[in-house]
VOGU-3710 file (C-alpha; in Angstrom, 3 decimals, decimal comma):
1> xxxxxxxxxx> 119,148/72,736/122,986  119,048/76,491/122,910  122,394/78,210/122,862  123,193/80,876/125,411  123,728/84,327/123,994  127,353/85,434/123,977  126,909/89,202/123,886  126,931/91,321/127,029  123,534/91,610/128,654  124,089/95,376/128,836
11> xxxxxxxxxx> 124,073/95,653/125,050  121,442/94,887/122,478  122,383/92,014/120,169  124,037/93,054/116,917  122,081/90,431/115,004  119,000/88,695/116,353  116,574/86,030/115,307  113,638/87,180/117,419  111,406/84,272/118,414  107,797/84,998/119,352
21> xxxxxxxxxx> 106,721/82,539/122,049  103,091/83,588/121,850  102,988/82,998/118,099  104,479/79,527/118,553  101,932/78,661/121,237  99,037/80,046/119,189  100,171/78,090/116,124  100,337/74,881/118,155  96,852/75,483/119,534  95,417/76,266/116,096
31> xxxxxxxxxx> 96,955/73,167/114,551  95,846/70,915/117,400  92,276/72,166/117,027  92,349/71,693/113,257  93,490/68,048/113,336  91,466/66,913/116,371  90,795/64,156/117,343  94,222/63,241/116,001  97,118/64,210/118,286  99,652/66,844/117,355
41> xxxxxxxxxx> 103,310/65,827/117,406  105,396/69,012/117,386  108,465/68,405/115,235  111,371/70,313/116,768  114,290/68,762/114,884  117,089/70,925/113,485  116,996/73,065/116,648  113,315/73,731/116,154  113,784/74,748/112,507  116,246/77,361/113,747
51> xxxxxxxxxx> 113,870/78,744/116,397  115,349/76,776/119,311  114,088/73,271/119,977  113,415/73,874/123,667  111,800/77,251/122,951  109,438/75,674/120,427  108,689/72,723/122,682  107,969/74,988/125,651  105,498/76,955/123,582  103,838/73,803/122,266
61> xxxxxxxxxx> 103,719/72,411/125,804  101,861/75,542/126,943  99,252/74,763/124,269  98,781/71,244/125,632  101,086/69,370/123,233  102,786/66,393/124,853  104,396/64,686/121,849  107,564/65,804/120,123  109,464/64,591/117,083  113,166/64,839/116,282
71> xxxxxxxxxx> 115,372/63,278/113,661  118,280/62,170/115,854  118,471/60,632/119,308  120,984/63,297/120,321  118,360/65,964/119,599  115,889/64,069/121,738  118,301/63,842/124,671  119,015/67,578/124,470  115,294/68,305/124,280  114,468/66,251/127,366
81> xxxxxxxxxx> 117,251/67,897/129,366  116,128/71,336/128,224  112,517/70,753/129,208  113,602/69,431/132,605  115,661/72,563/133,186  112,482/74,560/132,637  110,576/72,390/135,086  108,286/70,875/132,448  108,199/67,819/130,231  107,004/65,152/132,639
91> xxxxxxxxxx> 104,963/62,675/130,622  106,210/63,971/127,267  106,706/61,443/124,475  109,702/62,017/122,217  110,209/60,128/118,956  113,505/59,960/117,001  113,554/58,298/113,594  116,898/58,790/111,832  119,798/56,702/113,132  123,439/56,088/112,237
101> xxxxxxxxxx> 125,940/53,356/113,174  126,959/55,615/116,081  123,512/56,336/117,526  123,506/55,880/121,293  120,470/53,641/121,622  121,262/52,873/125,271  121,009/56,561/126,169  117,795/56,797/124,176  116,204/53,904/126,046  117,270/55,201/129,443
111> xxxxxxxxxx> 115,668/58,558/128,565  112,456/56,928/127,348  112,870/58,067/123,740  110,732/56,151/121,265  112,478/54,973/118,110  111,408/54,886/114,497  112,955/51,778/112,901  113,286/50,502/109,355  114,609/47,065/110,358  118,354/47,532/109,961
121> xxxxxxxxxx> 118,730/48,878/113,519  116,870/46,119/115,343  119,864/44,107/116,545  121,628/47,172/117,937  118,433/48,301/119,638  118,101/44,851/121,199  121,691/44,982/122,437  120,977/48,347/124,058  117,800/46,940/125,612  119,716/44,028/127,133
131> xxxxxxxxxx> 122,387/46,378/128,482  119,910/48,802/130,051  117,064/46,519/131,035  114,655/48,822/129,193  111,969/47,690/126,761  112,210/49,756/123,545  109,082/51,492/122,274  109,235/51,255/118,484  107,480/52,806/115,497  107,859/50,776/112,318
141> xxxxxxxxxx> 108,814/53,076/109,469  107,319/52,025/106,136  108,600/53,483/102,867  105,388/54,047/100,903  106,951/56,029/98,091  109,375/58,651/99,389  112,371/56,456/98,640  114,412/57,507/101,667  114,433/55,972/105,128  111,962/53,193/105,877
151> xxxxxxxxxx> 111,404/49,580/104,826  110,177/48,933/101,300  107,009/46,927/100,796  108,702/43,654/99,949  110,372/43,696/103,376  107,286/44,543/105,429  106,048/41,019/106,137  109,397/39,672/107,363  110,057/42,740/109,500  106,577/42,755/111,018
161> xxxxxxxxxx> 106,705/39,059/111,841  110,094/39,539/113,516  108,849/42,486/115,568  105,683/40,604/116,543  107,806/37,710/117,786  110,041/40,041/119,793  106,976/41,690/121,268  105,539/38,334/122,363  108,857/37,644/124,079  108,585/40,977/125,913
171> xxxxxxxxxx> 111,788/42,308/124,336  110,180/45,234/122,470  106,904/47,062/122,371  105,753/48,130/118,919  103,530/51,157/119,396  103,369/52,861/116,009  103,391/52,629/112,228  104,694/55,655/110,351  105,532/56,879/106,891  106,686/60,105/105,239
181> xxxxxxxxxx> 104,866/61,800/102,367  106,708/62,991/99,288  104,489/65,578/97,577  101,741/66,551/100,012  102,686/70,201/99,446  101,572/69,757/95,817  97,919/68,766/96,330  97,214/68,197/92,651  99,724/65,360/92,308  98,487/61,736/92,503
191> xxxxxxxxxx> 101,437/60,282/94,436  99,946/61,180/97,821  96,894/59,021/97,135  99,181/56,173/96,108  101,141/56,546/99,335  97,919/56,503/101,353  96,896/53,247/99,676  100,304/51,717/100,398  100,126/52,845/104,017  96,719/51,222/104,400
201> xxxxxxxxxx> 98,219/47,968/103,089  101,012/48,249/105,632  98,517/48,800/108,452  96,406/45,801/107,407  99,503/43,602/107,154  100,652/44,674/110,614  97,294/43,549/112,024  97,611/40,153/110,333  101,134/39,746/111,707  99,930/40,300/115,248
211> xxxxxxxxxx> 100,824/43,969/115,648  97,396/45,208/116,628  96,371/48,670/117,773  99,347/50,561/116,366  99,247/54,358/116,324  99,324/55,410/112,690  100,967/58,624/111,572  101,685/59,857/108,074  100,659/63,527/107,865  103,194/66,324/107,743
221> xxxxxxxxxx> 102,143/69,991/107,795  100,579/70,092/104,294  98,660/66,862/104,840  97,580/67,975/108,306  96,191/71,175/106,777  94,476/69,780/103,675  94,147/65,987/103,929  91,823/64,845/106,734  92,047/61,289/105,376  95,753/61,211/106,256
231> xxxxxxxxxx> 95,558/62,525/109,803  95,041/59,071/111,355  96,018/59,027/115,035  98,908/61,503/115,050  100,097/64,322/112,776  103,797/65,181/112,764  103,766/68,943/112,197  106,936/70,947/111,740  106,698/73,940/109,417  103,209/74,951/110,474
241> xxxxxxxxxx> 104,260/75,140/114,120  106,635/77,952/113,140  103,890/79,856/111,358  104,929/79,120/107,785  102,871/77,720/104,940  104,053/74,782/102,807  101,989/76,060/99,864  103,489/78,804/97,667  100,067/80,149/96,720  98,418/79,981/100,163
251> xxxxxxxxxx> 99,807/82,209/102,937  100,108/81,010/106,522  97,451/83,489/107,653  94,882/81,577/105,632  95,344/78,716/108,108  95,416/80,931/111,188  99,209/80,702/111,557  101,680/83,485/112,388  105,420/83,478/111,575  107,356/83,054/114,814
261> xxxxxxxxxx> 110,796/84,271/113,698  111,891/87,689/112,546  115,514/88,348/111,610  116,686/91,784/112,736  119,836/93,886/112,781  120,774/97,521/112,161  122,023/99,491/109,185  125,652/99,789/110,163  126,574/102,278/107,421  124,749/104,495/104,910
271> xxxxxxxxxx> 126,665/106,317/102,201  126,119/108,132/98,931  126,892/106,099/95,836  127,769/107,912/92,603  126,790/106,712/89,174  128,998/103,829/88,086  129,914/102,548/91,546  130,149/98,760/91,596  128,859/96,904/94,629  130,345/93,823/96,271
281> xxxxxxxxxx> 132,286/90,950/94,759  132,078/90,609/91,002  130,353/93,990/90,572  127,094/92,226/89,756  125,384/95,530/90,542  126,592/98,896/89,258  124,725/102,083/90,201  123,049/103,492/87,094  122,363/106,810/88,829  123,263/108,444/92,166
291> xxxxxxxxxx> 121,740/106,567/95,098  122,399/105,635/98,721  123,648/102,269/99,868  123,020/100,691/103,268  125,297/98,053/104,775  123,579/95,173/106,586  125,908/93,178/108,896  124,624/89,736/107,946  126,084/87,364/105,393  126,180/83,771/104,330
301> xxxxxxxxxx> 128,079/82,845/107,514  124,906/83,939/109,328  122,665/81,923/107,025  121,820/84,560/104,405  121,764/82,748/101,028  124,649/83,915/98,845  122,534/83,898/95,704  119,641/85,917/97,159  120,270/89,078/95,120  116,994/90,861/94,544
311> xxxxxxxxxx> 115,526/89,938/97,926  114,261/92,805/100,064  114,519/94,086/103,619  112,332/96,496/105,579  113,591/99,722/107,166  111,161/102,183/108,750  108,220/100,456/107,105  109,650/100,608/103,573  111,168/97,775/101,581  114,562/98,108/99,902
321> xxxxxxxxxx> 116,206/95,659/97,480  119,392/93,694/98,085  121,990/94,678/95,487  125,267/92,980/94,681  126,466/89,624/95,870  125,900/88,585/99,486  129,262/88,247/101,214  130,288/86,145/104,195  129,493/88,821/106,787  127,449/91,510/105,068
331> xxxxxxxxxx> 125,258/92,546/102,191  124,147/95,845/100,667  120,713/97,349/100,058  119,737/100,210/97,768  118,039/102,935/99,821  117,282/105,170/96,849  118,350/108,694/95,810  116,543/110,735/98,481  118,976/112,443/100,877  116,768/111,401/103,809
341> xxxxxxxxxx> 118,295/107,954/103,409  121,346/109,202/105,308  119,235/109,418/108,458  118,605/105,679/108,331  122,067/104,740/109,575  121,656/102,854/112,850  117,984/102,097/112,235  116,558/98,598/112,658  116,565/96,402/109,574  114,026/93,596/109,489
351> xxxxxxxxxx> 115,341/91,091/107,014  112,158/89,007/107,168  109,395/87,803/109,369  107,855/90,510/111,553  104,246/91,505/110,769  104,245/94,234/108,144  107,792/93,442/107,036  109,285/91,410/104,203  107,946/87,825/104,281  110,484/85,022/104,460
361> xxxxxxxxxx> 109,041/83,704/101,193  110,577/86,691/99,362  114,003/85,458/100,441  113,138/81,882/99,571  112,139/82,897/96,048  115,287/84,978/95,572  117,407/82,043/96,754  115,470/79,538/94,638  114,584/77,485/97,699  111,794/77,027/100,259
371> xxxxxxxxxx> 110,897/78,965/103,394  111,903/75,933/105,530  115,518/76,341/104,471  115,728/80,078/105,100  114,711/79,890/108,767  116,554/76,652/109,481  119,894/77,857/108,149  120,193/80,967/110,376  123,490/80,263/112,131  124,381/80,331/115,806
381> xxxxxxxxxx> 126,368/83,527/115,235  122,956/85,183/115,277  121,565/85,575/118,807  118,190/83,998/119,519  116,114/86,513/121,453  112,921/85,044/122,849  110,052/87,461/123,378  106,543/87,131/124,694  104,944/85,267/127,552  103,397/81,839/127,716
391> xxxxxxxxxx> 100,205/80,690/129,358  100,096/79,264/132,851  100,781/75,737/131,606  104,148/76,818/130,194  106,126/76,522/133,391  105,022/73,911/135,889  105,742/74,503/139,559  108,496/72,087/140,670  106,382/70,532/143,425  107,654/67,629/145,485
401> xxxxxxxxxx> 111,031/66,789/147,032  114,342/67,698/145,440  117,938/66,832/146,277  120,415/69,694/145,807  124,015/68,509/146,370  125,613/71,916/145,676  124,676/75,558/146,215  124,356/76,007/142,459  121,829/73,157/142,394  119,793/75,201/144,871
411> xxxxxxxxxx> 119,962/78,196/142,549  118,873/76,086/139,584  115,912/74,785/141,549  115,098/78,358/142,553  115,374/79,421/138,912  112,867/76,746/137,902  110,561/77,996/140,617  111,072/81,629/139,570  110,158/80,865/135,965  106,871/79,312/137,129
421> xxxxxxxxxx> 105,868/82,058/139,563  103,507/84,847/138,577  102,265/88,136/139,965  100,630/87,773/143,361  102,382/84,554/144,384  103,810/84,213/147,893  106,618/81,761/148,755  107,289/80,951/152,417  110,781/79,550/153,122  111,663/77,667/156,273
431> xxxxxxxxxx> 114,738/75,813/157,465  117,665/76,170/159,866  120,400/78,751/159,695  122,618/78,050/156,687  120,103/75,759/155,006  120,116/77,760/151,807  117,066/80,017/151,893  118,845/83,027/150,399  120,658/80,800/147,923  117,299/79,489/146,726
441> xxxxxxxxxx> 115,985/83,060/146,546  118,948/84,014/144,356  117,764/81,368/141,908  114,179/82,608/142,132  115,442/86,084/141,255  117,311/84,649/138,289  114,193/82,885/137,034  112,072/86,016/137,488  114,664/88,247/135,835  114,962/90,448/138,937
451> xxxxxxxxxx> 117,724/93,026/139,176  120,322/93,436/141,903  122,323/91,148/144,166  120,106/89,086/146,447  121,287/88,934/150,051  119,442/88,200/153,256  117,314/91,273/154,244  118,085/90,716/157,923  117,803/94,257/159,250  115,873/96,017/156,494
461> xxxxxxxxxx> 113,230/93,257/156,794  112,208/93,568/153,163  113,914/94,487/149,921  112,460/94,992/146,414  114,283/93,752/143,316  112,760/95,277/140,206  112,115/93,302/137,048  114,903/93,666/134,489  113,312/94,864/131,218  116,148/93,181/129,313
471> xxxxxxxxxx> 116,094/90,005/131,377  114,483/86,636/130,658  110,984/87,840/131,694  110,613/91,463/130,575  107,443/92,934/132,036  107,282/90,190/134,651  106,750/90,630/138,377  109,174/92,317/140,760  110,645/90,276/143,620  109,911/91,348/147,208
481> xxxxxxxxxx> 112,353/89,561/149,526  111,284/89,482/153,181  113,032/88,324/156,373  110,292/87,595/158,932  112,567/86,454/161,759  112,422/89,757/163,655  108,650/89,826/163,455  108,513/86,980/165,952  105,825/84,320/166,313  102,609/85,232/164,528
491> xxxxxxxxxx> 104,389/88,264/163,121  102,426/91,024/161,486  103,364/91,208/157,823  101,002/94,132/157,415  103,521/96,263/159,277  105,879/95,915/156,310  103,381/97,438/153,896  103,373/94,352/151,688  99,791/94,967/150,636  101,131/97,729/148,415
501> xxxxxxxxxx> 103,336/95,335/146,444  101,795/91,883/146,823  99,404/92,031/143,898  102,018/92,970/141,311  105,043/91,141/142,740  106,286/87,758/143,861  106,863/87,826/147,631  109,474/85,468/149,101  109,437/85,282/152,915  112,404/83,775/154,779
511> xxxxxxxxxx> 111,817/82,423/158,286  108,156/82,507/157,395  106,920/79,358/159,105  105,318/81,340/161,948  103,547/83,904/159,781  100,502/83,559/157,613  100,462/85,803/154,561  96,833/86,529/153,833  97,649/87,773/150,348  98,584/85,854/147,258
521> xxxxxxxxxx> 96,622/84,054/144,566  98,901/81,093/145,273  101,010/80,370/148,326  103,875/77,885/148,331  105,653/76,385/151,313  109,321/75,534/150,769  110,983/73,549/153,570  114,759/73,064/153,419  116,783/70,478/155,285  120,565/70,314/155,113
531> xxxxxxxxxx> 122,786/67,466/156,235  124,591/68,259/159,471  122,349/71,173/160,462  119,870/71,150/163,280  116,248/71,299/162,324  115,831/73,950/165,038  115,372/77,236/163,153  116,596/79,427/166,013  119,240/82,052/165,338  120,823/84,899/167,225
541> xxxxxxxxxx> 121,444/88,014/165,216  123,895/89,406/167,743  124,021/92,720/165,954  125,516/91,122/162,852  124,281/91,185/159,289  123,312/87,701/158,271  124,010/86,621/154,717  124,146/83,046/155,891  122,882/81,358/152,768  125,846/82,431/150,676
551> xxxxxxxxxx> 127,548/79,312/152,077  128,882/77,380/149,073  129,322/74,118/150,965  128,541/70,804/149,339  126,233/69,312/151,967  123,154/67,800/150,374  120,025/69,881/150,862  116,574/68,364/150,630  113,943/70,810/149,458  110,196/70,146/149,720
561> xxxxxxxxxx> 107,949/72,404/147,615  104,245/72,327/148,460  101,364/74,346/147,043  99,426/75,307/150,174  96,853/77,474/148,482  96,223/77,328/144,753  93,740/78,959/142,442  90,974/76,917/143,989  91,282/78,705/147,355  92,540/77,772/150,811
571> xxxxxxxxxx> 93,175/74,281/151,993  94,458/72,664/148,800  97,891/71,096/149,055  99,828/69,531/146,247  103,295/68,183/145,902  103,778/64,416/146,288  106,553/62,771/144,350  110,278/63,067/144,226  112,650/64,697/141,773  116,383/65,269/141,740
581> xxxxxxxxxx> 118,113/68,366/140,425  121,110/67,673/138,250  124,236/69,569/137,363  124,203/70,840/133,815  124,571/73,818/131,528  122,193/76,726/131,525  119,439/76,554/128,948  120,128/79,872/127,269  117,736/82,784/127,073  114,224/81,449/126,884
//
């Protein structure tokens, strides 16, 4: 799950791995189109290769991807919770395939996580199934030549017969057959063909053992890109989703992919260096002539490889080499002899990734490793800053009925709603005094990234909260918060001048059950009930300022969210079903 940023929101991050949501979504769409009719499984293990598992999954979801792969069950549980917090993920399939003696299979089954199995875990999975009453969905993992996890060929028959028997008894459901490829990123090598032949034998044997109709998946990113014969039913794509190529001699752009991470910081110090000055531990670099040195506040504790001397960074569109040994917290770059280098102090340093800057492959070559490792190893000391917007499928409206036991649950529900709203939407809130209308609006403001404290606009009738350019949705809509109570039955919203703001804002109308906003591409009705409160919405202002929904009581609120008018025009209502909000941590900045 994405980690929340720890720096003050009033300050820019000192070090940032900037994640481009639009690039992630575009990569997912390009890959899905390339492998069709096979399905794309977005692999988001290892915290989404350092990009944020939930961030990557959200972007893939916006491109229509509904299958996700992780190594560990714990990653799958975090992913499901993270997607739920963003109001999406219903119907997603999550597969975890690497287990330990301490894997919580019961939690996996309760969450609906599918399990890759090599045979050694079967008894523990069965115990968890008996304890939970759930039927495990299993993918048999065949070792066809990688020599890691998975059952070797001489064990296939016994394992398949056992699983077929368990399936006949209704104790498991075997849905897939999978393998991992060893050298698909080296297309000239023959081992991939040998693995394909072995996988075909495994598939034929599964049929003979009574495991018919299994989904077959073998292709990783390189096979998905270059081996149509290995795409089968599903392709498990990791690296390509993040816009990186698995082939040293073929850039990602050749496949229509864009790097989604750029690592950025600032030059914290620039100084003149005389001839003979040694740099960093061991003096592995000594200035042969006068130059200028720039200090970059990133080191191996942040994921910068210690051995990556000779890599480059980009400052003001020019590349500069790394000199001297990378330390725990910092490294040094040579800015050259020109005195103009002194003006670069405080400028942005792009270590790798952004278009027109140093490619991550330069760092991989300097560190004698692969681009996968460079992005995955960026530590949590580096803030993840998510930029860009997703398509309309990214955030689903939380339609239906929701239970909110606490005021903060109301805010979380409002935040989910706020993340799904877009310019021109109107939300009409109804419910008795103290039900939680303003509390819900506070959450909507949080999801929209609206500035200012949200209180009931009792006497001003309407209040505008501008979009925070440094919030979670920079460039998103403003929030117009309206109290329609004083307008009376069939009140005239036009008198508030909302036509001037409606098209570019989200309008939330409290006490709006008696008014009919004519504006809005979409209109939602939100009805709130609260235990112990009368359903009668009457109130008496009595000359007082009402901020009634600040009540932090613990009475359960029931919230019904209905889409009254959608993109298809008037008269369309949606919203059956029931969901419960849950207490939990915030999902971080996404």
